[in-house]
GUDREN-493971 format. One record per residue (C-alpha): residue number from 1; x, y, z negated; chain. Coordinates in steps of 0.25 Angstrom, whole numbers, plus 5000, padded with zeros to 4 digits. Layout:
// residues N
  seq  east  north    up  mol
  NUM     X      Y     Z    A
...
//
This chain:
// residues 451
  seq  east  north    up  mol
    1  5197   5615  4787    A
    2  5191   5601  4786    A
    3  5196   5599  4773    A
    4  5188   5612  4768    A
    5  5175   5607  4774    A
    6  5166   5602  4764    A
    7  5158   5594  4775    A
    8  5171   5588  4779    A
    9  5175   5584  4765    A
   10  5161   5577  4763    A
   11  5162   5570  4777    A
   12  5176   5566  4775    A
   13  5174   5560  4761    A
   14  5162   5553  4765    A
   15  5169   5547  4777    A
   16  5181   5543  4769    A
   17  5173   5536  4759    A
   18  5164   5529  4769    A
   19  5177   5524  4777    A
   20  5183   5519  4764    A
   21  5171   5513  4758    A
   22  5167   5506  4772    A
   23  5181   5501  4774    A
   24  5181   5495  4760    A
   25  5167   5489  4762    A
   26  5171   5483  4776    A
   27  5184   5477  4769    A
   28  5176   5472  4758    A
   29  5165   5466  4767    A
   30  5176   5459  4775    A
   31  5182   5453  4763    A
   32  5169   5448  4758    A
   33  5166   5442  4771    A
   34  5179   5436  4772    A
   35  5178   5429  4758    A
   36  5164   5424  4762    A
   37  5169   5419  4775    A
   38  5181   5412  4769    A
   39  5173   5405  4759    A
   40  5164   5400  4769    A
   41  5175   5395  4777    A
   42  5181   5388  4765    A
   43  5168   5382  4762    A
   44  5167   5376  4776    A
   45  5182   5371  4775    A
   46  5179   5366  4761    A
   47  5168   5357  4766    A
   48  5178   5351  4777    A
   49  5188   5350  4766    A
   50  5179   5341  4756    A
   51  5174   5333  4767    A
   52  5189   5330  4770    A
   53  5192   5327  4755    A
   54  5181   5318  4755    A
   55  5186   5310  4767    A
   56  5200   5309  4761    A
   57  5195   5304  4748    A
   58  5188   5292  4755    A
   59  5201   5286  4762    A
   60  5212   5279  4756    A
   61  5226   5286  4754    A
   62  5233   5287  4768    A
   63  5221   5286  4777    A
   64  5215   5298  4784    A
   65  5202   5303  4780    A
   66  5189   5301  4789    A
   67  5187   5315  4790    A
   68  5177   5319  4802    A
   69  5181   5334  4801    A
   70  5168   5337  4795    A
   71  5162   5342  4808    A
   72  5173   5351  4812    A
   73  5179   5347  4825    A
   74  5190   5357  4824    A
   75  5198   5348  4814    A
   76  5200   5338  4826    A
   77  5205   5350  4836    A
   78  5221   5351  4836    A
   79  5225   5364  4829    A
   80  5211   5369  4828    A
   81  5212   5377  4815    A
   82  5204   5367  4807    A
   83  5212   5357  4800    A
   84  5212   5348  4788    A
   85  5222   5340  4781    A
   86  5224   5330  4769    A
   87  5237   5332  4761    A
   88  5243   5323  4750    A
   89  5244   5333  4738    A
   90  5256   5326  4732    A
   91  5265   5324  4744    A
   92  5259   5335  4753    A
   93  5258   5325  4765    A
   94  5246   5327  4774    A
   95  5238   5314  4774    A
   96  5227   5318  4784    A
   97  5225   5330  4793    A
   98  5215   5335  4804    A
   99  5218   5332  4819    A
  100  5217   5348  4821    A
  101  5230   5349  4813    A
  102  5237   5341  4825    A
  103  5249   5337  4817    A
  104  5251   5351  4811    A
  105  5252   5353  4796    A
  106  5244   5362  4788    A
  107  5250   5369  4777    A
  108  5239   5368  4765    A
  109  5241   5375  4752    A
  110  5241   5366  4740    A
  111  5226   5366  4735    A
  112  5222   5368  4720    A
  113  5225   5355  4712    A
  114  5212   5356  4705    A
  115  5204   5352  4718    A
  116  5199   5365  4722    A
  117  5197   5369  4736    A
  118  5207   5381  4740    A
  119  5205   5389  4752    A
  120  5217   5397  4759    A
  121  5223   5402  4773    A
  122  5234   5394  4779    A
  123  5242   5395  4792    A
  124  5239   5383  4801    A
  125  5244   5377  4813    A
  126  5246   5387  4825    A
  127  5246   5397  4814    A
  128  5231   5399  4813    A
  129  5226   5403  4799    A
  130  5217   5393  4792    A
  131  5207   5394  4781    A
  132  5211   5381  4772    A
  133  5204   5374  4761    A
  134  5211   5363  4753    A
  135  5208   5355  4741    A
  136  5217   5345  4732    A
  137  5209   5331  4732    A
  138  5212   5321  4721    A
  139  5208   5306  4726    A
  140  5206   5294  4718    A
  141  5220   5288  4715    A
  142  5226   5301  4712    A
  143  5228   5305  4726    A
  144  5228   5320  4729    A
  145  5226   5326  4743    A
  146  5225   5341  4748    A
  147  5213   5342  4758    A
  148  5213   5354  4766    A
  149  5205   5359  4778    A
  150  5208   5372  4786    A
  151  5200   5380  4796    A
  152  5204   5391  4806    A
  153  5204   5405  4799    A
  154  5203   5412  4812    A
  155  5188   5410  4812    A
  156  5187   5415  4798    A
  157  5196   5428  4802    A
  158  5188   5430  4815    A
  159  5175   5430  4807    A
  160  5181   5439  4796    A
  161  5186   5449  4807    A
  162  5172   5449  4814    A
  163  5165   5452  4801    A
  164  5175   5463  4798    A
  165  5174   5470  4811    A
  166  5159   5469  4811    A
  167  5159   5475  4796    A
  168  5169   5487  4800    A
  169  5161   5490  4812    A
  170  5148   5491  4804    A
  171  5155   5499  4793    A
  172  5161   5508  4804    A
  173  5147   5511  4810    A
  174  5142   5513  4796    A
  175  5154   5523  4793    A
  176  5150   5531  4805    A
  177  5136   5532  4802    A
  178  5140   5535  4787    A
  179  5149   5547  4792    A
  180  5139   5553  4801    A
  181  5129   5552  4789    A
  182  5139   5559  4780    A
  183  5142   5570  4791    A
  184  5126   5572  4792    A
  185  5125   5572  4777    A
  186  5136   5582  4775    A
  187  5131   5591  4785    A
  188  5117   5590  4779    A
  189  5122   5592  4766    A
  190  5131   5605  4769    A
  191  5120   5611  4778    A
  192  5115   5620  4767    A
  193  5129   5626  4766    A
  194  5128   5629  4780    A
  195  5115   5636  4777    A
  196  5122   5644  4766    A
  197  5133   5648  4775    A
  198  5124   5653  4785    A
  199  5116   5661  4775    A
  200  5129   5667  4769    A
  201  5133   5671  4783    A
  202  5119   5677  4786    A
  203  5122   5685  4773    A
  204  5137   5689  4776    A
  205  5132   5694  4790    A
  206  5121   5702  4784    A
  207  5109   5694  4790    A
  208  5104   5690  4776    A
  209  5105   5694  4761    A
  210  5105   5681  4754    A
  211  5105   5666  4755    A
  212  5090   5661  4758    A
  213  5093   5647  4763    A
  214  5085   5635  4757    A
  215  5098   5628  4751    A
  216  5099   5614  4743    A
  217  5099   5615  4728    A
  218  5113   5612  4727    A
  219  5118   5625  4734    A
  220  5105   5633  4732    A
  221  5111   5639  4719    A
  222  5124   5643  4727    A
  223  5115   5651  4737    A
  224  5108   5657  4725    A
  225  5122   5662  4719    A
  226  5125   5667  4733    A
  227  5113   5675  4734    A
  228  5115   5681  4720    A
  229  5129   5684  4723    A
  230  5124   5691  4736    A
  231  5114   5699  4728    A
  232  5124   5703  4718    A
  233  5134   5708  4728    A
  234  5123   5716  4735    A
  235  5119   5722  4721    A
  236  5134   5725  4718    A
  237  5135   5732  4731    A
  238  5123   5740  4729    A
  239  5127   5745  4716    A
  240  5141   5748  4721    A
  241  5135   5756  4732    A
  242  5126   5763  4722    A
  243  5138   5766  4713    A
  244  5146   5772  4724    A
  245  5134   5781  4728    A
  246  5133   5786  4714    A
  247  5147   5788  4712    A
  248  5148   5796  4725    A
  249  5136   5805  4721    A
  250  5143   5806  4706    A
  251  5156   5810  4712    A
  252  5152   5819  4724    A
  253  5143   5828  4717    A
  254  5153   5833  4706    A
  255  5164   5834  4716    A
  256  5155   5843  4725    A
  257  5153   5851  4713    A
  258  5168   5852  4710    A
  259  5171   5855  4725    A
  260  5161   5866  4726    A
  261  5166   5873  4713    A
  262  5180   5872  4717    A
  263  5177   5878  4730    A
  264  5171   5890  4723    A
  265  5185   5892  4716    A
  266  5195   5899  4725    A
  267  5206   5896  4717    A
  268  5217   5886  4717    A
  269  5209   5877  4707    A
  270  5197   5877  4716    A
  271  5205   5873  4728    A
  272  5211   5862  4720    A
  273  5199   5857  4716    A
  274  5193   5857  4729    A
  275  5204   5850  4735    A
  276  5203   5838  4724    A
  277  5188   5837  4725    A
  278  5190   5835  4739    A
  279  5200   5824  4737    A
  280  5191   5818  4726    A
  281  5179   5818  4736    A
  282  5187   5811  4746    A
  283  5192   5801  4736    A
  284  5178   5799  4731    A
  285  5172   5797  4746    A
  286  5184   5787  4749    A
  287  5182   5778  4737    A
  288  5167   5778  4738    A
  289  5168   5774  4752    A
  290  5177   5763  4748    A
  291  5168   5759  4737    A
  292  5157   5758  4746    A
  293  5164   5750  4757    A
  294  5169   5740  4746    A
  295  5155   5738  4741    A
  296  5150   5736  4755    A
  297  5161   5726  4758    A
  298  5156   5717  4748    A
  299  5142   5717  4753    A
  300  5139   5703  4757    A
  301  5133   5703  4771    A
  302  5139   5715  4777    A
  303  5141   5714  4791    A
  304  5142   5723  4804    A
  305  5143   5720  4819    A
  306  5156   5727  4823    A
  307  5151   5728  4838    A
  308  5139   5735  4834    A
  309  5147   5745  4826    A
  310  5157   5747  4838    A
  311  5145   5749  4848    A
  312  5138   5760  4839    A
  313  5151   5767  4836    A
  314  5154   5767  4851    A
  315  5140   5773  4855    A
  316  5142   5784  4844    A
  317  5156   5787  4849    A
  318  5152   5788  4864    A
  319  5141   5799  4860    A
  320  5151   5806  4851    A
  321  5162   5806  4862    A
  322  5152   5809  4874    A
  323  5161   5820  4878    A
  324  5173   5811  4879    A
  325  5175   5800  4890    A
  326  5176   5790  4879    A
  327  5175   5775  4882    A
  328  5172   5766  4870    A
  329  5172   5751  4873    A
  330  5167   5741  4862    A
  331  5170   5726  4863    A
  332  5167   5714  4855    A
  333  5156   5704  4851    A
  334  5143   5710  4845    A
  335  5141   5699  4834    A
  336  5154   5701  4826    A
  337  5151   5706  4812    A
  338  5160   5712  4802    A
  339  5159   5711  4787    A
  340  5156   5726  4785    A
  341  5145   5735  4783    A
  342  5139   5741  4795    A
  343  5141   5755  4792    A
  344  5156   5753  4788    A
  345  5158   5746  4801    A
  346  5152   5757  4809    A
  347  5160   5767  4801    A
  348  5173   5759  4804    A
  349  5172   5758  4818    A
  350  5166   5771  4820    A
  351  5179   5777  4814    A
  352  5188   5769  4822    A
  353  5181   5771  4835    A
  354  5179   5786  4833    A
  355  5194   5787  4831    A
  356  5196   5779  4844    A
  357  5187   5789  4851    A
  358  5193   5801  4845    A
  359  5208   5798  4847    A
  360  5206   5790  4860    A
  361  5207   5795  4874    A
  362  5194   5790  4877    A
  363  5194   5774  4876    A
  364  5189   5767  4863    A
  365  5188   5752  4862    A
  366  5182   5744  4851    A
  367  5182   5730  4849    A
  368  5177   5719  4839    A
  369  5182   5705  4839    A
  370  5182   5693  4830    A
  371  5195   5689  4824    A
  372  5197   5674  4819    A
  373  5205   5674  4806    A
  374  5212   5661  4800    A
  375  5203   5650  4795    A
  376  5203   5655  4781    A
  377  5202   5669  4784    A
  378  5189   5677  4787    A
  379  5185   5681  4801    A
  380  5187   5696  4805    A
  381  5183   5705  4816    A
  382  5191   5715  4823    A
  383  5186   5729  4827    A
  384  5196   5736  4836    A
  385  5195   5750  4841    A
  386  5205   5756  4851    A
  387  5207   5769  4858    A
  388  5216   5774  4869    A
  389  5221   5786  4860    A
  390  5235   5788  4856    A
  391  5234   5777  4845    A
  392  5241   5777  4832    A
  393  5256   5779  4829    A
  394  5263   5769  4822    A
  395  5263   5769  4807    A
  396  5251   5779  4807    A
  397  5240   5768  4803    A
  398  5241   5772  4788    A
  399  5240   5787  4791    A
  400  5227   5785  4799    A
  401  5221   5777  4788    A
  402  5224   5788  4777    A
  403  5211   5795  4774    A
  404  5210   5809  4781    A
  405  5224   5807  4789    A
  406  5224   5809  4803    A
  407  5235   5808  4814    A
  408  5228   5817  4824    A
  409  5222   5829  4818    A
  410  5217   5834  4832    A
  411  5205   5825  4832    A
  412  5194   5827  4823    A
  413  5192   5818  4811    A
  414  5193   5817  4796    A
  415  5204   5806  4796    A
  416  5195   5797  4788    A
  417  5191   5787  4799    A
  418  5202   5776  4798    A
  419  5203   5778  4783    A
  420  5188   5774  4782    A
  421  5190   5763  4793    A
  422  5202   5758  4784    A
  423  5194   5758  4771    A
  424  5182   5751  4778    A
  425  5192   5740  4783    A
  426  5198   5738  4770    A
  427  5185   5738  4763    A
  428  5179   5726  4771    A
  429  5192   5718  4771    A
  430  5196   5721  4785    A
  431  5209   5726  4792    A
  432  5213   5738  4800    A
  433  5224   5738  4811    A
  434  5229   5748  4820    A
  435  5235   5744  4834    A
  436  5238   5750  4848    A
  437  5227   5748  4858    A
  438  5229   5743  4872    A
  439  5221   5756  4875    A
  440  5233   5764  4871    A
  441  5227   5770  4858    A
  442  5224   5764  4844    A
  443  5218   5751  4841    A
  444  5212   5749  4827    A
  445  5207   5735  4823    A
  446  5198   5733  4811    A
  447  5197   5719  4806    A
  448  5184   5716  4797    A
  449  5179   5703  4791    A
  450  5169   5696  4801    A
  451  5155   5693  4796    A
//
């Protein structure tokens, strides 16, 4: 469901892009700060190294340089992490070293032969990581010495880690704010779609005939096209109704004339014509009714309250069967609506409840309820009519649905009620089912699309 949400897609893409971009920015800032800090640390070590190289150049070969540690007392503290040494470039022998080395050996990489200062990380005594700068110094007389100074890299790492934590904490707060702003932006941006949805719902429920909302110019053309579609649909339905009426008038009058003429003829031809004209009139009525229902089914906004129809039919039946001890029970919420014309729903439940009253022994129960379908299916409402009569024998559902067919000829009727119900249900995309009621008689359930 989330993958099918436009809002979810917009927010998810914004969050993903923000996370990637901010994480990249944090790493880039950390690397830039690391480089800047290393250059600053190397510059500090380079000052000590050049001071040491100058002291080395002033003393004769074999003597220790008069190096006052350049104001850094940690060069005198044993294994402090701050060291210097002087090494003969040809023999690799250490000629002088800081007191802080305390007899340990510092593994100094060979510096460039051209005399440039090189920086690197090395492992020192006690396995401390050191930042080291070294330079090859050429003295008068041809002597070459490697002069190196190293400082504790833990200070450098701690500073970099502290900066990294501050950067990512700041970017995290910024990311949260950005996500909230994105959610707000998406909600505000998609609000016109909610307005359009509410407008279409009002049209479907029959509370409005067109979209009248003030929409942004990006989706206003869509609303105009929908209004044009609704108007076109209404015009088509009205034309269909007109054509149905015209066809009914055009066919029924000639059929009536033929029927009257045939009745005046007492011969076999007149009887045959009378019989066939009656069949033709029944077929014309049937298909005109189906055409009318099909046209009404396509009316956008057709909606009827099922409980209202049940209550209305129940009131009529109580008066019609006042001479019988007829108990009619109506249940269900009053706000459930079916996607059907009101008069068609009245006819549908009227036929079902009238049959229940006729064939029952005195008790009728009518119920309306909502039915939740699958996530992809449209919700339905179920209208159920039950009685305490003899019920319907197995395999007789097709018989009672046939036009003019009746199982009990002792009860007055035309045999058209359930056939009309079946055609109405089919026309509106519903379903009809017969079951045995817990009252002892027949239970008829009609399922219609919910509005």
